[in-house]
C-alpha positions in Angstrom: 18.4 -7.7 1.6 20.4 -5.1 -0.3 19.2 -1.7 0.8 20.9 1.7 0.5 19.9 5.2 1.6 19.6 6.4 -1.9 17.5 3.7 -3.6 15.7 2.3 -0.6 14.1 -1.1 -0.9 15.0 -1.3 -4.6 18.7 -1.7 -3.7 18.2 -5.5 -3.9 17.8 -5.3 -7.7 21.2 -3.6 -8.2 21.6 -2.5 -11.9 18.9 -4.9 -13.1 15.3 -4.2 -14.4 15.8 -0.6 -15.5 15.8 2.7 -13.5 12.2 3.9 -14.2 10.7 0.4 -13.4 12.7 0.3 -10.2 11.6 3.8 -9.2 7.9 3.0 -9.9 8.1 -0.3 -8.0 9.9 1.5 -5.1 7.1 4.1 -4.8 4.5 1.3 -4.7 6.3 -0.8 -2.1 7.0 2.2 0.2 3.3 3.2 0.0 2.2 -0.4 0.6 4.3 -0.8 3.8 3.3 2.4 5.5 0.3 2.7 7.9 -3.0 3.8 6.4 -6.2 5.2 7.8 -8.8 2.7 9.1 -12.3 3.1 7.5 -14.0 2.1 10.8 -12.1 3.8 13.6 -10.2 6.4 11.5 -6.9 5.5 13.2 -3.7 5.4 11.2 -3.2 1.7 12.0 -4.0 -0.3 8.9 -1.4 -2.7 7.6 -1.4 -5.2 4.8 -1.9 -8.8 5.8 -1.6 -10.4 2.4 -2.5 -9.5 -1.2 -5.7 -7.5 -1.0 -6.3 -8.1 2.7 -5.9 -5.2 5.2 -6.2 -5.2 9.0 -6.4 -2.4 11.5 -4.1 -3.0 14.5 -6.3 -0.8 16.8 -9.9 -2.1 16.2 -8.9 -5.5 14.5 -11.2 -4.6 11.5 -10.2 -6.8 8.5 -11.3 -5.8 5.1 -10.6 -6.4 1.4 -8.9 -3.6 -0.6 -6.4 -3.2 -3.4 -3.3 -5.3 -3.7 -0.9 -2.5 -2.8 -3.2 0.1 -1.3 -6.3 -0.3 0.9 -8.4 1.7 -1.5 -8.5 1.5 -5.3 -9.5 4.2 -7.8 -12.5 2.0 -8.9 -13.6 1.6 -5.3 -13.4 5.4 -4.7 -15.6 5.9 -7.8 -18.2 3.5 -6.6 -18.2 5.1 -3.2 -18.8 8.5 -4.7 -21.6 7.3 -6.9 -23.4 5.6 -4.0 -23.3 8.9 -2.0 -25.0 10.8 -4.8 
């Protein structure tokens, strides 16, 4: 996989696809691959299993979330409206 220090995981595209599209996709991929906070045990141990499926490595809690992030904007809005 082509990867450089400057462009990160988007180095595999070379000069293709346009700079702004590559930058946007790079941000999404980097955010997707990092560890996230578990909604059950609050540990920073949630990783993506597949599209929309997330699992905590600590408590083995598996849940559905967004395709690229464990929470979505719509999900956060619903959560806020239920609390009110």
